[in-house]
C-alpha positions, 0 to 999 in steps of 0.5 A, spaced: 763 674 159 767 678 154 762 676 149 757 679 154 761 685 155 762 686 147 754 686 146 753 691 151 758 696 149 755 695 141 748 696 144 750 702 147 754 705 141 748 703 137 743 706 141 747 712 142 748 713 134 740 712 133 739 717 139 743 723 136 738 727 132 740 732 126 738 738 130 743 736 135 749 736 130 753 743 129 751 747 123 757 746 118 761 752 116 759 755 110 764 753 104 768 758 101 767 758 093 775 760 093 777 755 098 779 749 093 782 755 088 786 758 094 789 751 096 791 750 088 794 757 088 798 755 094 800 748 091 802 751 085 807 757 088 810 752 092 811 748 086 814 754 083 819 755 089 821 748 089 822 748 081 827 754 082 830 751 088 832 744 084 834 749 078 839 753 082 842 746 086 843 743 079 838 738 079 834 740 072 837 743 066 835 749 063 830 746 058 827 742 063 826 748 068 824 753 063 819 748 060 816 746 067 816 753 069 812 755 063 807 749 065 806 751 072 805 759 070 799 757 065 796 753 070 797 759 075 794 763 070 788 759 069 787 758 077 787 766 077 782 767 071 777 762 075 778 766 081 776 773 077 770 769 074 767 767 081 768 774 084 765 777 078 759 772 078 758 774 086 759 781 085 755 781 078 748 783 081 751 789 085 756 791 081 756 792 073 761 787 070 766 793 067 767 798 072 765 805 069 769 811 068 768 816 074 764 822 071 769 828 069 769 833 075 766 840 072 772 845 070 772 850 075 769 857 073 774 861 069 774 868 069 772 871 063 776 877 064 782 879 068 781 887 070 786 891 073 783 895 079 787 901 079 786 903 071 781 898 069 785 895 063 782 888 061 786 882 059 784 875 057 789 871 061 791 872 068 797 877 070 801 878 076 801 885 074 797 890 070 800 891 063 798 898 062 800 901 069 804 896 072 800 895 079 798 888 082 792 885 079 787 881 082 783 876 079 775 878 078 770 874 074 
């Protein structure tokens, strides 16, 4: 009797598996190209925190700490460089690889002469008061 029930369950499972169509399955989420790099970066940061803790507690000598820290930092630099490389590849079609400097803004038009409204004297630089008559000046072009 148990063998019959087991056979019926096995047949039902096989029928179900064969009956599932690919279009019935949910669409998998697209994988981020940064996912494995982000996980590796998080692991390296965790290792650095653990290393610092063990050094402070006294489990590591100064030489071991510095050596291991240097190795982890090199590995982290490699991961960060890889992230930057992928970002450039993804943005390469829409942006230039090297950001160009912004175009310089044109300088505001400077008055060529500064005239005194009261006496008509002309000066090459702006003054608050006329050097001839002493009255307040306005900048004119």
